[in-house]
N, C-alpha and C positions, 0 to 999 in steps of 0.2 A: 395816363398819369396814373390810371386807379389798373388798370390792369399791367400797369409796370411794374407796378411793384407789390403786386401778388403775384409774379414770374418770380421777383427776386426773394419773397418770402418763401417759396414752396421750395426753390433753387436752396435756400439758407436750410431747409427743413432736410432736403434730401443729402444735402451734403451733410449734415450731422450725424445722420441715419448712417451713411456712408463712415465716420470716422468710426461711430459709435461699432459696426460690426468689424472694422478694420482692427481697433483697438481690441475686439472678443477675440478675430479668428488666430492674431499677434501675439495674445496670454494662451490662448489654445495652444497653439504653436512653440512657446515654452514649456507650457506640461509636459506634451508628448516629448521634448529632449531628455525632462529631467526623470519623466517614468521609464523611460527605455535607457538611461544611464542606472537607473535600479537593480537591471538584469545584463546578463552577459551573451544570449541571443538573441536571434531576432525576435522567435516566434516565444520572447517572455516565457520562458518555461522554466529555467535556473536563474538562482539569481547570483548578481553582479561578485567576486572575489571580494572588491572593496565596499561590499553591500552595512552601511551605518545606520544608525542612527537620528545622524544629523542631517544624512542623503534626505532618507523618507520623511522627516519632519521639512524640512526644504518645499517638496514634492507635494508633501498635504497643503501648505501655507497657499501654493501655485493653485492646488487645484481649488481651496477657498475662492481666493481672488478670480478666476476664471471662474464659477461658480456664479457670481455675485453677476456675470455680464451673457448669462446664459440666454438670455433674452435677445441677446443680441447675434445670437449662436444658427445657426441653420438647423436644419434636423438629423442631417447627416454628423453635423459637428457636435450637435447635442450627445448624440451616439456614443462618439469616440470620448466624449467627457464623461459620461459616466462609465465607458470602460477602463480609462485612467484610473480613474475613484478604485474601480473593482483590482485593479493593478497593485495601488498605493496599498489596500488594506491586505492583499496576499504579498505584498512584501515585509511588511511590517510582521505577519504572523512568520514567515521565513527566518525574520530575524529575533522571533522571541524563541524560536527551538532552538536557531545554532546557539546564543547566549545561553538558556536553559544547558545545551549538551558541552557547551567548553566550560562552564559551572559546574557540572555533574560529575565530567570524567578526570583525570590525568593524563602526563602522556605515554601512562601505561594502558590504559581503555579501563581504570578501577575507580569505583565510586571513591572520591574527594568526602564525602561525609557521608558515613553509613547509615545515617537518619533522614538523609534526603527524600523530597518531595516530588515525585515526577506528577502530580496529578495533572498540575498545569500544562508540562513538558505534553503528555496524551492530548491533553484538547487542541493545543494548537498543532499540533504532530496529525490531528484526526481533520482538522480544518482544512490543513497542508496538503493532506493525501487528496481533499477533494479537487482544489485547485490546483495546485500544481503535481500532480500525480505521477510523471518522471520524476520529479525532485523528491517527492518524497520514497521513492520507490531506494532512491540511490544514499538513504541515514536511515532507512527502517530498522539496517540492524544494527543500529548506534543504538537509537532509542530501544530496541526489545534486549537489547545486554544490559542497560540501566534497569530496565524491567527485571531480567532476571539475576543481576546484582542482590537487587534489590528483597526478591524473595532469600533467596541461599542466605543474605545478612540474616535477614529476618530467624531463618533456622538455625543461623549459627548462635543465635542469639537466646533460643529458647533451649538448646543444649544446651549451654552455658549458664543453667539459671542456679545451677547448685544440686538438682536431683540425679543428675548422673541418670540418664535413661539413654541404653543402647537404643533405642527405637527413635528417640529423637537425633540420637549422633550420624544413625543411620540415612534417617530424612533429610539432615545436615550437608551429608558427605555427596549424598546422590546427586542434590541441589546445586554444587559446589561444581563438583566435575561434569556437569552436563554445559558450564561454561566454558568455553574456546580463550582461555584467557589463560597461560602460564600463573603470570604473576598476582592474580586472583587465587586462583586453586592455593596459590604456596603460601600465601595469607590468611586465608580465612581456614584450610586444612590445618596450618600449625596453631590455631584457638582450640581446636577441635582435640591435639592429640591431650594436651593434659587432664580431660576427663575421658578418654578413654586408655589412658596410665590408671583411672583413681577408679572407673569400673572392674577392669582388671583386678587391680589390687581386692577390691571388695571381692568379687567371685575366687578368687586363692583363697583369702582368708574363711570364707563360708566352706569353702573344702578343706581345708586345711582341719578347722573346729569340726565340721564332720566325721573326718577321719580321727580326730584324736578324742573324740565322745564314741565313736565307733570300738579302738580300743581301749576305751576306758571304762567301757561296760560290760565287751568281753572279759576283762581281767577281773571287773566284778564280778559277776559269774564262775568266775573258774577258784576263785579265792571262798566263794559259798560253796561249792558243790567238788572242789578237787579235781573237775575235769567237765568239760562242756557235755563228754558223751555221756559222763556218770550221773547227769541230771537228767539227762534223755532216756534212760535204763532202767531196767531192771537186772538184779544179782542172780546167779544163774549158781550154780551146784559148784563150780570153778573159783565164783566171789570175782570173775569178769564182770563188765556191764557190756550189755550189746542191746544196740538199738532197734535190734530186730524183732526178737524175743520182747510181747508185752505183757509177757505171766514169766512163774517162777518154776523150772522145771523139776528142781529140788524137792522132795518129801518133806513137809513140816514145815518150819516157817525160817526167814534169813531177816536180818536188820539190812536197810542203806541207809547211809546219811547222806541221802542226797536231797538236794533242793526240795524244800514242800511248799506247790504252790498253795496250800491253804493257810501258811503259816507266813510266808514271806520271808523263812530265814532258810543258809543253808547248815543249820544245823540240829535240825528237828529227824526224829528217827521216823522210818517209813515200814511197816511190817506188810511186808511181800507176800501172800499165805499160796500156799500150790494152787492153780487155778487145773480142773479135771483135762487131762489129755485124750486126744480121738483117742476112739474105740467105741467097746458097745457095752450099755449100762445093763442095769437089771432086767429090764422091760425088753431086753432083745433093740433096742432102737441105737442111733449113733449119737455122741456127745461132742460139740465144738468147744475149744477155749473162748470165752469170753473176751472180747473184743478192749481194750481200755479205752474210753472217749481222750481226744485230741484235746489237751488243756494246756495251756499259758502257762509255764514255767517265770518268766520275770513278768513281774506285775503291769498291766494294764496301766497310762497313766490316761490323766483330765485329759487329753486330746483323742482319743480314741486307738488305731490301730492304722497305719498306711504303709503301702509296697511299698515306696521307697523311701531314703533320710530323708533326700528332696521335698519329698510330698509334705512329710513331718514337720519338716524344721520352714516350709514356705506355713504351715497353719500356726505355728509356734507362733512365728515375724504379726503373722494378721493376728491373731489374741491380744499378744503384746501392743499393735497399736491400734486394735477396737476397742481395749482396758481404759476405763478410766484414772486409774491409780499406775503408776509402775512397778512393774512385776518382771521378774526376774527367773527363766525358767532354761532348759535343757532339753535336746530329743537324745533319743537313746535305743537300744534294736530291742526285741522284744521275741524273748525264744519259746516257741513251743514243744511239748513232748515229742510229736512226731517229726522235729530235727526242722521243719520250717521256722521262718523268721518274718518278722511284720517290724515295723517302727510305729514308737510313741511319743510324746510329750508331755512332761508336768513342771508345775512350778517349783521353782528352789526356794522361796518366801513364803 
């Protein structure tokens, strides 16, 4: 009787163990089918076309249910359970990347939101590259496109911030043109166009102002001296002005109503004394005419002198920007007694 009871007890335990193992195996089989349903290929490399959060959630619940029965699984079955868990996590990451791509790009692959943050997308994509490299390679161009568009949009915003800097516009245009998407190019190049127009208009205005200033300066000098050549020459015997002779060849003296550098006006009289001509002096030596030093005919302004009008204008603008008070100034041409030209600027107030 006792031996029979023990046999029955052992048989019952064995049946329970078999039942538990059978149940655990059954749950694992269900899990296997659900995980396979997340992918389109047997090697589980590419996601199923109908991959959804509903499917990954269902597989995740089945995994949790099977995991509780892991004690009744064989060693091989436990490895399969662990592998299924990893495949579920990979599918979830793939779904996150797919969701972000759909959210970020419209049907023409242009960013829907100009302020889109792709940090989470890049993190999830890097994970997918490790576990599903073939699938990651198939969507890498989309991920890169988003990165390039975000960069181009950022540079476009910088170029259209109101400062109208040509360098910023050039950088934005280069970034936009680097993107192989005509819809994106058309959209964002159009945003740069008003800035390019404004920059050109500003440059034209500076050039026109420079021309007018040069013309006004020339007219002013001519009114003061009668003519530019007269202001830079000396009177000869015939009364004509020559820039080549720096001394008077007439005997005695004569008066020239030329611009006087020392007085700053064009109405002062300058007496030109005959200089010794080349010849033999009383001592038997040779004398040469004394050369008149080169001086500025037009007064030099507070800005000093420059080789070009553009340099003078740039210096004036900097002085205005650096000044604590509102100043008005202008650049102009400086004439020298040897017919050379420089440029300067001064304050008008």
